[in-house]
C-alpha positions in Angstrom: 45.9 112.2 80.8 49.5 112.3 80.8 51.3 115.2 81.8 53.8 115.4 79.4 54.1 114.7 75.9 55.2 111.6 74.6 59.1 111.7 73.7 60.2 108.4 70.8 62.3 106.3 73.4 60.1 106.6 76.8 57.0 107.9 77.1 55.7 109.7 80.8 54.9 106.7 82.6 53.0 108.5 84.8 49.4 107.5 84.8 49.0 105.3 81.9 52.3 103.6 81.6 53.7 101.7 84.4 57.0 100.5 83.3 59.3 102.4 80.6 59.5 101.5 76.9 62.4 99.7 77.3 62.4 98.1 80.7 59.0 96.8 79.4 60.6 94.6 76.6 62.9 93.4 78.7 60.1 92.5 81.7 57.7 90.9 79.3 60.8 88.8 77.7 59.2 89.6 74.1 61.3 91.5 72.3 58.9 91.7 69.7 55.5 92.3 71.1 55.0 95.2 72.7 52.8 95.6 76.2 52.4 96.2 79.7 48.8 96.2 80.0 47.1 93.1 82.6 45.5 91.6 79.3 48.9 91.4 77.7 50.8 90.4 80.1 48.4 87.3 80.4 48.8 86.6 76.7 52.6 86.9 77.8 52.3 84.2 81.0 50.3 81.7 78.1 52.8 81.6 75.7 55.4 80.7 78.0 53.7 77.9 80.0 52.7 76.0 76.6 55.7 77.2 74.4 58.1 74.3 75.3 54.6 71.4 74.9 53.6 70.5 71.2 49.8 70.9 72.2 47.9 72.5 69.2 47.1 76.1 69.9 44.2 78.1 68.4 44.8 81.6 68.7 42.0 84.3 68.0 41.3 87.8 67.7 41.0 90.6 65.4 42.6 91.4 62.3 45.9 93.1 63.1 46.1 92.0 66.8 49.6 90.0 65.9 48.5 86.3 65.9 51.0 86.0 63.2 54.0 87.5 66.1 52.3 85.4 69.0 53.2 82.0 67.3 56.3 82.8 65.9 57.2 83.7 69.8 55.7 80.2 70.9 57.9 78.6 68.5 61.0 80.4 69.5 60.5 79.6 72.8 60.0 76.3 72.4 62.3 73.0 71.7 61.5 73.1 67.9 63.2 76.9 67.8 66.0 75.4 65.4 64.0 73.7 63.1 61.5 75.5 60.3 58.8 77.7 61.4 56.2 78.2 58.4 53.1 80.0 57.7 50.6 80.1 55.3 48.0 82.2 55.5 45.0 79.9 54.2 42.8 82.7 53.3 44.8 84.2 50.7 45.5 81.4 48.6 42.9 80.2 46.1 41.4 76.8 47.1 42.8 75.2 44.0 46.3 76.2 44.9 45.6 75.9 49.0 46.0 71.6 49.0 49.2 72.2 46.8 50.9 75.1 49.1 50.0 72.7 52.1 50.7 69.1 51.0 53.1 69.4 47.5 52.3 67.8 44.5 53.7 65.3 42.2 55.0 66.4 38.6 52.2 66.1 36.5 49.5 66.3 38.9 47.6 68.9 37.1 48.5 71.4 34.5 51.5 73.1 35.1 52.7 70.7 37.5 56.3 70.5 35.5 58.2 69.4 38.7 57.5 67.6 41.9 57.1 70.2 44.9 57.0 70.0 48.8 54.3 71.2 50.6 54.1 73.1 53.9 53.9 70.4 56.2 56.4 68.6 55.0 58.6 71.9 54.7 57.8 72.2 58.6 58.9 68.8 59.1 60.1 68.8 62.8 59.2 72.3 63.6 56.1 74.2 63.7 53.4 75.5 60.7 50.9 78.5 61.4 47.8 77.9 59.5 46.7 81.7 59.8 42.9 82.6 58.6 42.3 78.7 59.1 38.2 79.5 59.2 38.7 79.9 55.6 39.8 77.2 54.8 37.1 74.4 52.6 35.5 71.5 54.3 37.4 68.8 51.8 41.1 70.4 53.3 40.1 70.6 56.7 39.4 66.5 56.3 43.0 66.6 55.3 44.3 69.0 57.9 42.5 66.6 60.5 44.6 63.7 59.2 48.1 65.1 59.6 46.8 66.0 63.2 45.5 62.7 64.5 47.9 60.6 62.1 51.0 63.1 61.5 50.8 61.8 57.9 49.6 63.1 54.4 49.6 62.3 50.7 50.7 64.8 48.0 48.1 66.3 45.3 48.5 63.3 42.4 51.0 61.2 44.7 50.5 57.8 46.5 52.8 57.6 48.3 52.3 58.6 52.3 54.3 61.2 53.8 54.9 61.4 57.7 55.3 64.5 59.0 56.6 65.8 63.4 54.9 68.9 63.2 53.4 71.2 66.0 50.0 72.8 64.3 49.4 76.6 65.5 45.9 77.2 64.0 44.7 81.3 63.6 41.5 83.1 62.8 39.5 86.2 63.6 36.6 84.2 63.0 34.4 82.5 66.2 35.0 78.9 64.9 32.3 77.9 67.7 29.9 79.4 66.2 31.2 78.4 62.4 30.6 74.8 63.2 27.2 75.7 64.4 26.4 77.2 60.9 27.7 73.9 59.1 30.9 76.0 58.0 33.4 74.5 60.0 34.1 70.5 61.2 33.2 70.1 64.5 35.8 67.3 65.0 38.7 69.5 63.5 37.1 72.1 65.9 37.9 70.1 69.0 41.3 69.0 67.5 42.7 72.6 67.5 40.9 73.8 70.7 43.4 72.2 72.9 44.7 75.8 73.9 42.8 78.4 73.3 44.5 82.0 73.6 42.4 84.9 72.8 44.2 87.9 71.5 42.7 91.5 73.3 41.8 94.4 70.4 43.9 97.5 70.8 40.8 99.4 72.4 40.7 96.7 75.1 44.5 97.5 76.2 44.6 101.1 75.6 47.3 101.6 78.1 49.5 100.4 75.7 49.2 102.5 72.8 52.1 105.1 74.3 54.4 102.0 74.2 53.4 101.0 70.9 53.5 104.7 69.6 56.9 105.3 71.1 58.3 102.1 69.5 56.9 102.5 66.0 57.8 106.2 66.1 61.6 104.9 66.4 61.4 102.3 64.1 60.0 104.6 61.3 62.4 106.9 62.1 65.0 104.7 61.4 63.7 103.1 58.4 62.7 106.4 56.4 65.8 108.7 57.9 63.6 111.0 59.5 63.5 113.1 63.0 60.6 113.0 65.0 61.2 113.0 68.4 57.6 113.0 70.2 54.1 113.5 69.9 52.1 116.3 72.3 49.7 115.4 74.9 46.3 116.4 72.9 47.5 114.2 69.9 48.5 111.3 72.2 45.1 111.7 73.8 42.9 111.2 70.8 45.1 108.6 69.5 44.1 106.7 72.9 40.4 107.7 72.5 40.2 106.5 68.5 38.6 102.8 68.3 41.7 101.4 66.1 39.2 99.3 64.0 42.8 97.9 62.2 44.2 97.0 66.0 48.2 97.4 66.2 48.6 96.7 62.5 46.7 99.8 61.4 48.3 102.1 64.7 51.8 101.1 63.1 50.8 102.0 59.4 49.8 105.2 61.2 52.4 106.0 62.6 54.7 105.1 59.7 52.7 107.5 57.6 52.7 110.7 60.5 56.5 110.4 60.9 57.2 110.0 56.4 55.0 113.1 56.1 55.8 115.2 59.3 59.8 114.3 58.8 61.0 116.3 61.9 60.0 118.0 65.4 57.2 116.5 67.0 53.4 115.2 65.8 50.6 117.5 66.9 46.4 117.1 66.9 47.0 119.2 63.6 48.8 116.5 62.0 46.3 113.4 62.5 43.7 112.6 60.0 39.9 113.8 60.6 38.9 110.2 61.6 41.4 110.6 64.5 40.7 114.2 65.7 37.0 113.5 65.9 37.5 111.4 69.1 36.8 112.2 72.2 40.5 112.2 74.3 40.6 109.2 76.3 40.3 109.3 79.9 42.4 106.7 81.5 41.0 104.5 84.5 37.4 104.4 86.0 39.5 104.0 89.1 38.3 107.3 91.9 40.6 108.7 94.8 39.2 110.5 97.6 41.0 113.4 98.2 41.7 115.3 102.1 39.2 117.6 100.4 36.7 115.3 99.8 34.8 114.0 97.1 31.1 115.0 95.5 29.9 111.4 95.4 26.9 111.8 92.9 29.3 113.3 90.5 31.9 110.2 90.8 29.1 107.7 90.6 27.7 109.6 87.1 31.3 109.5 85.9 31.7 105.8 87.2 28.7 105.0 85.0 29.5 106.8 81.8 33.1 105.1 81.9 31.5 101.4 82.3 28.7 102.2 79.7 30.9 103.3 77.2 33.4 100.4 78.0 30.2 97.8 77.3 29.5 99.7 74.3 33.2 99.9 72.6 33.5 96.3 73.5 30.1 95.2 71.7 30.7 97.3 68.7 27.9 99.7 69.8 25.3 96.8 69.6 22.7 98.0 71.9 21.3 94.7 72.7 24.4 92.7 73.7 26.0 95.9 75.6 22.6 96.3 77.3 23.1 92.3 78.2 27.0 93.0 79.9 25.3 95.5 81.9 22.5 93.8 83.2 20.0 96.2 81.8 17.2 96.9 79.7 17.8 98.0 75.9 15.6 101.2 76.3 17.5 101.8 80.1 20.5 101.8 78.5 19.4 104.3 75.8 18.5 106.7 77.9 21.5 106.5 79.7 23.4 107.0 76.3 21.3 110.0 75.9 21.6 111.6 79.1 26.0 111.2 78.8 25.3 112.5 75.1 28.0 109.4 74.2 28.5 108.3 70.7 30.5 106.3 68.7 34.4 107.3 68.1 33.5 107.8 64.3 30.1 109.7 64.6 
């Protein structure tokens, strides 16, 4: 763990954080997306490579991983940056209204349509449209989106006129669309039209080294927003927060930091200030890397700790589904269960 408490502008970078917070934002070139971990740098690199082209992008990741922010970053670095960026959550709008939201409607198209209305595709002409949670879209609407992708045209609800648009489509989903295709829930032809450049966003538990940077950023942000003066978080509290699984990912961490800052008001955030689900977690141990000091090392102990760390990582990666974790480690399930018992491992929320 870190040797000192985390202060609000620059977390101690001795172990977890290789780049101080402010420098990290400049180094990545992404002022609104915080991260210096290997997985986030891979995301940054891919965004830089694809931003200036017009290829369709499919963003995949758990809820709260920042798919909308990455889509906006792609737009802001593209040749369309001075044109509209339109985002629509396909899972948050009732199906009978989503078609009108996407494609617009003419006056009298349905009850309540007292005037014509432009849809999101038309509003995004020459720019970028983000179809968030596209996996929740009905099959009928999928056909119409496919037509826009293939021909760049559509008709409004109740209209006969064909409208042509030049729009870049970025789709996002938390679902496994290939699995949805197999289930018959998502059109295969649309899937392959979207799956030109796939970009997987890592969960927060898969990039724990970014947590101190995010805490620092959200702490400072919440201080400004709520007129508070929290200046640091203790090492013990930081360790617990880094050990927590964060099922809601960055969004959950952001909301948690605002809650802590508002309720505490001033001074420092300690372990006692954390909610019970975080206090019950094991303190995070940052690395499986082992170095031999001048005094030597106990090989058996080192191997045991390394094995424990790998087993825990596989379990967290598979959300504690032991069959899947055993496959990742090339072990029999019974062997894995024995090792879990031997190391006294349990989920963070157990």
